[in-house]
N, C-alpha and C positions, 0 to 999 in steps of 0.2 A: 295298144302302145304296154311298150315293153318300155323296165326301165331300167337304167344302169345298174350294175350292180356295182359297188368300189369291192374290189378283194382285197384280205387281210393285208397290214403291213408283213414285209417281210426281212427276214438278213439281209445282209449286201451280199455283191456274189462274192464269193472267197470266206465269207461267217466276217465276224466280229473280231477285234487284236484282241491278245490274247492279255490277260487285267494281271496288274504288275501288283504283287505284293508281297513283294521283296522289301527287305527292312531298311531305309535311307537313313545313311548315318547324318545327325547335324552337319550343317557349319560349322567350322573353327575358326574364328576368329585371332584367341591366345591360346598361349597353349600356357599350361600353370604354375611354371618358371616365369613369364610375363605378369601375371595376374600377380600372382606373390610382389614382386620389385613394385610393381607399380602403386598397388596398398603402402607399402611399406613407405615405396617415395612422394606419397601421398597423404601419408599421414609425419612423413617431415616438414615438410610443410607445413603441414598445418597448427604442427607442434611449434613452428618459427613463428609464424603471424598469431598466436596463442601468444608467444612470448612476448614477443614487439606490444599485442592488447595488453598483455597483463599489466609490465614497465608500467605504460600509459598507466592506468587507472593506479594503480595503486600510485605512482604518485600524485597525483590528482585525490587521492585519499589523502596523502598523507596533508598534502595544501590545505583539504577542507576542517579535517579531525586540528593542527593547527593555523587555523579560520574559527576552529568555535573552540577551540580552550582561548583563542584574545579577548573575542570577542564576547564567555560566558560570564568573567567579572561584571562585566559592564549592565548586561543586561538581565543578572542579580537581580543591581546593585536598582537600576529601571525599576525592575519589577515590587521587590521590595517598597520604593519608593511610592510606590502607584497603586503598590496594599493601605499603606498607612492617610494617603492622601484620600482615598476611598473611606476608611475609620473613621478622617477629619470629617467627610463631607454625610457619614452614620447619624454622627453628633451632632453636627449643628443642623442637621431635616430632626432628631432624636426631639433636640431643643428647639427647635422652633415649634413641630409641634403638639409638643407639650407644655407647653408656653404655659397656656390656660390651664395648667390644673395643678391644683396646690398643695406644694408638698415637694413637689416632683422637684428632683434634681437631678440633673443627664450621666449617667453612667452606673443608677442605683436603682437598687426596685425600691422606690417610695421611702428614700434618706436612707435607705440599709445599702454597705456596699455589698456584693454581692462575693464577691473574691476575698474573705476578712482574714485567710492567712497569708495571703500577701502580700510585700512594702507594697508601699504607694507606688505611681508612675512602675508597674509593673505590666508590661504589655500581654495584654491576655489573648490569640489567636480567636474570633467564637468563630462558632458552627458555619458553615455555609451557606442556612438561611439566614440567620442574622446578618448577614454578610453583605446581602441581596435582597435584605428585607424591605428596603427604600426603592431600589430598581426595576424593572421589569423581570416581570416572573418568567418570560421566554432564555432574558437570558442569566435565573437560576438552571432553568431544566436546561440548556445549551451545558451550562458550568457538570454538574449532575451525569449528564450524556455522557460532557467527557473524560471524566474522573472516571464514571463505572466502565466504557473500552481499554483506560490507557493499566 
């Protein structure tokens, strides 16, 4: 039994086509002057849009600044009012808490004034721990955290 032998692949009749190794220049879509003009045009359009946006932002900023300046005295007065109300609540709580202690006067240390050189009815702002003494500890921690980060 004879096996059929497979012949080796040979080049086609007449040989292969020559290999193209010559440099093929890239296709030019735009010339240099077209690119420069396009850049200048886009820059001009972007500058105009930025100017329009800047005008709007500036106007809004002026309005917000005016609103803050108008509200600042009111908000400051409300903050001071709430501060004094909290001091009054602290004094009332101290009076209620120390009602059973003999000789205790509210605002003094066993009858001795804490500040001897100040005239009477002078407000002395307490330290932050005294201010939040009767409140929850979480509020004190929140306030201290805000004070440290600002």
